C-alpha positions as CSV (number, residue, x, y, z in Angstrom):
1,M,8.0,16.2,-22.6
2,D,7.1,19.1,-20.4
3,A,5.7,19.2,-16.8
4,A,2.2,19.0,-17.9
5,V,2.2,15.8,-19.7
6,R,4.3,14.4,-16.9
7,D,1.7,15.2,-14.1
8,L,-1.5,14.0,-16.8
9,G,0.4,10.6,-17.2
10,T,0.7,10.4,-13.3
11,T,-3.1,11.5,-13.3
12,M,-3.5,8.4,-15.4
13,L,-1.8,6.0,-13.3
14,E,-3.7,7.3,-10.2
15,L,-6.9,6.2,-12.4
16,F,-5.1,2.9,-13.3
17,D,-4.5,2.0,-9.5
18,E,-8.0,2.8,-8.4
19,G,-9.2,0.6,-11.4
20,V,-12.7,1.2,-12.1
21,P,-14.4,3.4,-14.7
22,A,-13.9,7.1,-13.9
23,V,-13.9,10.5,-15.4
24,R,-11.3,13.8,-14.9
25,K,-13.1,16.9,-15.8
26,G,-10.9,19.9,-17.9
27,T,-7.7,17.9,-18.5
28,Q,-5.5,19.7,-20.8
29,P,-4.3,17.2,-23.6
30,P,-1.3,17.4,-25.5
31,F,-3.2,17.2,-29.2
32,T,-5.8,18.8,-30.7
33,T,-8.8,17.6,-32.9
34,D,-6.6,19.1,-35.7
35,R,-3.3,17.3,-35.0
36,V,-5.3,14.1,-34.7
37,F,-7.0,14.6,-37.9
38,S,-3.8,14.9,-39.3
39,W,-2.6,11.7,-38.2
40,I,-5.4,10.1,-39.4
41,K,-4.8,11.6,-42.9
42,A,-1.0,10.6,-42.5
43,V,-1.8,6.9,-41.1
44,H,-4.9,5.6,-43.0
45,P,-5.2,7.4,-46.6
46,P,-7.9,6.1,-49.0
47,A,-5.1,4.4,-50.8
48,S,-4.6,2.3,-47.7
49,C,-8.6,0.5,-47.7
50,R,-8.0,-1.4,-51.2
51,H,-9.4,-4.3,-48.8
52,G,-9.5,-6.2,-52.5
53,L,-6.3,-5.7,-54.0
54,S,-4.6,-6.4,-50.6
55,K,-6.5,-10.1,-50.8
56,I,-5.2,-10.7,-54.6
57,D,-2.0,-9.9,-53.5
58,A,-2.3,-12.6,-50.4
59,V,-3.2,-15.2,-52.8
60,K,-0.5,-14.5,-55.5
61,R,2.1,-14.6,-52.6
62,S,0.5,-17.9,-51.2
63,W,1.2,-19.4,-54.9
64,G,4.6,-17.9,-55.1
65,L,3.7,-15.8,-57.9
66,S,4.0,-12.4,-56.0
67,P,6.5,-13.1,-53.2
68,E,6.9,-9.7,-52.0
69,P,4.1,-7.7,-50.6
70,R,3.7,-4.3,-51.4
71,D,5.6,-1.5,-50.1
72,D,4.2,2.2,-50.3
73,G,6.9,3.7,-47.7
74,R,3.7,4.2,-45.4
75,A,4.1,3.8,-41.7
76,D,2.1,0.4,-40.4
77,P,-0.5,1.0,-38.1
78,G,-1.0,-2.8,-37.6
79,R,-4.7,-2.7,-38.4
80,P,-6.7,-0.9,-41.0
81,L,-8.9,1.9,-40.4
82,E,-12.9,0.4,-40.1
83,M,-16.2,2.2,-40.7
84,Y,-19.4,1.9,-39.8
85,R,-22.6,3.0,-41.1
86,G,-25.5,1.7,-38.8
87,G,-24.3,-1.5,-37.4
88,A,-22.7,-2.6,-40.7
89,N,-18.9,-2.4,-41.1
90,L,-18.2,-0.7,-44.6
91,L,-16.2,-3.5,-46.6
92,D,-14.4,-0.4,-48.8
93,P,-14.3,2.9,-46.8
94,S,-11.6,4.5,-49.1
95,P,-14.3,7.0,-51.0
96,Y,-15.1,8.5,-47.4
97,V,-12.1,8.3,-45.4
98,P,-10.0,11.6,-45.1
99,G,-7.6,12.5,-47.7
100,E,-5.8,15.6,-48.1
101,S,-8.3,17.6,-49.5
102,D,-10.3,17.3,-46.4
103,A,-9.0,21.1,-44.6
104,S,-11.1,20.2,-41.3
105,F,-12.8,17.4,-39.5
106,E,-15.9,19.3,-38.9
107,A,-16.2,19.7,-43.0
108,W,-15.4,16.1,-43.6
109,A,-17.6,15.3,-41.2
110,E,-20.7,17.1,-42.9
111,K,-19.6,15.7,-46.0
112,T,-19.6,12.4,-45.3
113,S,-22.5,11.9,-43.2
114,T,-24.5,13.4,-46.3
115,A,-22.7,11.3,-48.8
116,L,-23.4,8.1,-47.1
117,G,-27.1,9.1,-45.9
118,E,-27.0,8.4,-42.0
119,P,-24.6,8.3,-38.9
120,F,-21.4,7.0,-39.4
121,G,-18.6,6.0,-37.2
122,V,-14.8,5.5,-38.1
123,M,-12.2,3.7,-35.6
124,A,-8.9,4.7,-36.7
125,P,-5.8,2.6,-34.9
126,G,-2.0,2.3,-34.7
127,L,-1.8,6.4,-34.9
128,E,1.5,6.7,-33.0
129,C,3.1,5.5,-36.4
130,A,2.1,9.2,-37.7
131,S,5.2,10.6,-36.3
132,W,8.0,10.4,-33.7
133,E,6.5,13.0,-32.0
134,A,3.1,11.3,-31.9
135,L,4.8,8.2,-30.4
136,E,6.9,10.1,-28.1
137,T,3.7,11.8,-26.8
138,L,1.8,8.6,-26.4
139,Q,4.9,7.0,-24.2
140,A,5.2,10.0,-22.0
141,L,1.7,9.6,-21.1
142,L,1.6,5.9,-20.4
143,A,5.0,5.6,-19.1
144,P,4.1,5.9,-15.5
145,T,1.5,3.2,-16.0
146,L,3.6,1.0,-18.1
147,R,6.4,0.8,-15.6
148,R,3.5,-0.6,-13.3
149,T,2.6,-3.2,-15.6
150,G,5.9,-4.1,-17.2
151,P,6.3,-4.1,-21.4
152,R,3.1,-4.1,-23.1
153,G,1.4,-3.5,-26.5
154,Y,0.1,-0.2,-26.8
155,R,-0.9,2.4,-29.0
156,F,-3.8,5.4,-30.0
157,N,-7.1,4.3,-30.9
158,A,-9.4,7.3,-32.6
159,F,-13.1,7.2,-32.6
160,L,-14.7,9.9,-34.7
161,G,-18.0,10.3,-36.8
162,D,-21.6,11.8,-36.2
163,Y,-23.1,7.9,-34.8
164,R,-25.8,8.3,-32.0
165,R,-24.5,5.3,-30.3
166,T,-21.3,3.0,-30.9
167,P,-21.3,1.3,-34.0
168,F,-20.4,-2.2,-32.8
169,G,-23.1,-2.0,-29.4
170,H,-21.9,-2.2,-25.8
171,H,-19.4,-4.5,-25.8
172,L,-16.2,-5.5,-23.9
173,D,-12.4,-5.8,-24.8
174,P,-11.4,-8.4,-23.0
175,H,-7.8,-8.6,-24.8
176,Q,-7.1,-4.7,-23.5
177,E,-5.9,-4.1,-19.8
178,C,-7.5,-0.7,-20.2
179,V,-8.7,2.3,-22.1
180,F,-7.9,6.3,-21.5
181,Q,-10.1,8.5,-23.8
182,F,-9.6,11.7,-24.3
183,V,-12.7,13.5,-25.8
184,L,-11.6,16.0,-28.2
185,H,-14.1,17.3,-30.3
186,G,-18.1,17.4,-29.4
187,T,-20.2,15.9,-26.7
188,R,-20.4,11.9,-25.7
189,R,-22.2,10.2,-22.8
190,G,-20.2,7.0,-21.8
191,R,-21.9,4.2,-20.1
192,F,-19.9,1.4,-18.2
193,W,-20.9,-1.7,-16.5
194,E,-19.3,-4.4,-14.2
195,G,-19.0,-7.2,-16.7
196,L,-17.9,-9.9,-13.7
197,V,-21.2,-9.4,-12.4
198,L,-23.2,-9.8,-15.8
199,G,-25.2,-13.0,-16.4
200,D,-26.7,-15.3,-19.2
201,D,-29.9,-12.5,-19.4
202,D,-27.5,-10.3,-19.8
203,A,-26.3,-11.3,-23.4
204,S,-29.1,-9.7,-25.6
205,W,-27.8,-6.0,-25.4
206,V,-23.8,-6.9,-25.0
207,D,-22.2,-7.1,-28.3
208,D,-25.1,-6.2,-30.2
209,P,-24.5,-3.8,-32.8
210,N,-28.2,-3.4,-33.9
211,H,-29.1,-2.0,-30.8
212,A,-32.0,-4.2,-30.7
213,A,-32.1,-4.9,-27.0
214,E,-31.6,-1.8,-24.4
215,P,-29.5,-2.5,-21.4
216,S,-31.3,-4.3,-18.4
217,R,-29.8,-3.0,-15.7
218,R,-28.9,0.7,-15.0
219,P,-24.6,1.3,-15.7
220,D,-22.2,1.7,-13.0
221,L,-20.9,5.2,-14.5
222,D,-23.3,7.0,-16.8
223,V,-21.4,10.6,-17.5
224,E,-22.1,13.5,-20.0
225,L,-18.4,14.2,-21.5
226,E,-17.3,17.3,-23.5
227,P,-13.9,18.0,-24.7
228,G,-10.8,18.4,-22.6
229,D,-12.3,15.2,-20.7
230,L,-10.3,12.0,-19.7
231,V,-12.3,8.7,-18.8
232,F,-11.1,6.1,-18.0
233,W,-12.2,2.3,-17.8
234,P,-10.4,-1.3,-17.3
235,S,-11.4,-4.4,-19.7
236,T,-13.4,-6.1,-17.3
237,H,-15.8,-3.4,-17.8
238,V,-18.7,-3.6,-20.8
239,H,-19.3,0.3,-22.3
240,G,-20.4,2.2,-25.3
241,F,-20.9,5.9,-26.2
242,D,-23.9,8.0,-27.4
243,A,-23.7,11.3,-29.4
244,T,-25.9,13.9,-30.8
245,A,-23.1,15.6,-33.4
246,P,-20.2,15.2,-34.8
247,T,-17.3,13.8,-32.4
248,M,-13.9,12.7,-31.9
249,A,-12.1,11.2,-29.3
250,L,-8.7,9.6,-28.6
251,S,-8.0,6.6,-26.6
252,L,-4.8,5.7,-25.8
253,V,-5.0,1.6,-25.0
254,I,-2.6,-0.8,-23.2
255,D,-3.0,-4.6,-24.3
256,R,-3.6,-7.2,-21.5
257,T,-0.4,-9.3,-21.7
258,S,3.1,-9.0,-22.2
259,P,4.7,-9.3,-25.5
260,R,7.3,-11.2,-24.3
261,A,6.7,-14.7,-22.5
262,R,7.3,-15.0,-18.6
263,E,10.2,-17.7,-19.1
264,D,11.9,-15.2,-21.2
265,V,11.6,-12.9,-18.5
266,I,12.7,-15.0,-15.8
267,A,15.7,-16.3,-17.6
268,G,16.7,-12.9,-18.3
269,L,17.0,-12.2,-14.7
270,E,18.2,-15.6,-13.6
271,V,20.9,-14.7,-16.1
272,A,21.9,-11.2,-15.3
273,T,22.0,-11.8,-11.4
274,A,24.0,-14.8,-12.0
275,L,26.6,-13.3,-14.3
276,G,25.4,-16.3,-16.8
277,R,24.9,-20.0,-16.1
278,T,26.3,-21.4,-13.3
279,A,25.4,-24.3,-10.8
280,L,23.9,-22.4,-7.6
281,P,24.5,-23.4,-3.5
282,R,21.3,-24.4,-2.2
283,V,18.4,-22.3,-0.8
284,L,18.9,-21.4,2.9
285,D,14.9,-21.8,3.3
286,E,15.3,-22.6,7.3
287,L,17.1,-19.3,7.6
288,E,16.4,-17.7,10.8
289,L,16.8,-13.9,10.5
290,D,17.8,-11.7,13.7
291,P,16.2,-8.5,13.2
292,D,19.7,-7.0,15.2
293,T,22.1,-9.0,12.9
294,P,24.4,-6.9,10.2
295,L,23.1,-8.0,6.3
296,T,26.2,-7.4,4.3
297,R,26.2,-7.9,0.5
298,R,28.1,-10.8,-1.3
299,A,30.6,-9.3,-3.5
300,N,29.4,-10.7,-6.5
301,A,25.6,-10.7,-5.8
302,R,23.4,-9.1,-8.0
303,L,19.4,-8.1,-7.7
304,Q,17.2,-7.0,-10.6
305,F,13.5,-6.8,-11.4
306,E,11.0,-6.6,-13.7
307,C,7.3,-5.9,-13.8
308,H,5.5,-8.5,-16.0
309,D,1.5,-8.6,-16.6
310,D,1.1,-7.0,-13.1
311,D,3.3,-8.9,-11.1
312,L,6.7,-7.9,-9.8
313,V,9.3,-10.1,-10.7
314,V,12.6,-10.1,-8.6
315,G,15.9,-11.9,-9.6
316,V,18.4,-12.7,-6.7
317,C,21.9,-14.5,-7.5
318,G,20.5,-16.6,-10.5
319,R,17.1,-17.4,-9.0
320,T,13.5,-15.2,-9.0
321,F,10.7,-14.9,-6.9
322,V,7.3,-12.6,-7.2
323,W,6.6,-10.1,-5.0
324,P,3.3,-11.2,-3.6
325,D,1.0,-7.8,-3.0
326,H,0.1,-5.5,-6.0
327,A,-0.5,-2.8,-4.3
328,S,2.9,-2.8,-2.5
329,Q,4.4,-2.8,-5.7
330,A,6.4,0.5,-6.2
331,A,7.0,0.8,-2.7
332,A,8.6,-2.6,-2.9
333,A,10.6,-1.6,-6.4
334,D,11.7,1.5,-4.2
335,L,13.4,-0.5,-1.7
336,L,15.0,-3.0,-4.0
337,R,16.4,-0.3,-5.8
338,T,17.8,1.3,-2.3
339,L,19.2,-2.6,-1.2
340,Q,21.9,-2.7,-4.2
341,T,24.0,-0.2,-2.8
342,L,23.0,0.0,1.0
343,P,25.8,-0.4,3.0
344,P,25.9,-3.4,5.6
345,S,22.5,-2.8,7.8
346,T,20.4,-4.7,10.5
347,A,16.5,-5.6,8.8
348,N,15.6,-3.1,11.9
349,D,17.7,-0.6,10.6
350,V,16.0,-0.9,7.1
351,S,12.2,-1.2,8.5
352,K,13.0,1.6,10.5
353,R,13.7,3.8,7.2
354,F,11.3,2.4,4.9
355,H,8.1,1.3,6.8
356,G,5.0,3.2,6.5
357,E,5.9,4.1,2.4
358,G,3.5,1.4,1.4
359,L,5.1,-1.6,3.3
360,D,5.2,-2.4,7.1
361,R,8.0,-3.8,9.2
362,E,6.9,-7.4,8.2
363,D,7.0,-6.9,4.8
364,I,10.6,-5.4,4.8
365,H,11.7,-8.2,7.2
366,G,10.2,-11.0,5.2
367,L,11.8,-9.3,1.9
368,L,15.4,-9.1,3.6
369,A,14.6,-12.9,4.8
370,T,14.3,-13.9,1.3
371,L,17.1,-12.3,0.0
372,A,19.6,-13.7,2.8
373,E,17.9,-17.1,1.8
374,L,19.0,-16.9,-1.9
375,G,22.2,-15.8,-1.1
376,F,22.1,-12.0,-1.7
377,Y,23.2,-11.3,1.9
378,A,26.3,-12.7,4.0
379,V,24.2,-12.7,7.5
380,G,26.4,-11.8,10.5
């Protein structure tokens, strides 16, 4: 990917680290309305919306009459396209979803609004499976943030239509870690509320698809968005969007939890840093580390680390520990990479070299002491 995409990925990581809803105006996303419209047609053709047929197949399989699911060779987005008219989900949107004969988003939106007789909205998930180019673009943009979080589920979700307000109401997505959304077509108004401070009296307007009650408090962020804008929000925030004309936005979603269990990550680090399974010498948890004593890595000592569910899990000589501070994880990871190849040095030498880059001398000394206690260093 080119430098512009890498820079945009860095900007997205900065938004993630700030951890509050925010907007970056006038970005240049590496996709267009036409490109995303073509992805939707490729991933969610009208034939994929036959819910009745899929249910018939499912009941046949449950009775052993049709053991193999239908396979039409299409990419699998994991979730079907959802279409809304007013606050209602259309059970069969196949007559209205974009098809090969729909040359442009604008013409399709006008045709569909006329056919339905009122404003509509579409959520088209899983667009990364449209092509390797789509997937690689998503991976390049999210790579800096995923290095921070560790492996997660992630995807493209497109939102499009001429809806006046988010069809499923102001809502939270607690299963998601965060969302980066690029506005590609039309203008949108985004509103965000900190969900952790909401109480019982807010239940009337949160998750209300009928919009019967207006929000009872002012949003923490209320912003007008236009094509090229990037808006970010974490899953802790209630959010909703308003529009006055056809609009398209593409969300880059990161899920909250890792697809791997914590114990699997720990076991993998333990095995990798012990070269297998073996009995380990005791932890020297009363070791006093002299800042001027040379630290020499043991011949077979191994050190690896991995982010998992926002924690930096460090494996050393068959054991693991968690770095205690989220804010300094990146600096700690840089230091850990260096320590694997650093010649014999004292704690003071290491502190002089690395302090001030997100770590203070006490952090560095404490890390070196822990590594010595676990056997990574022979002290003296």
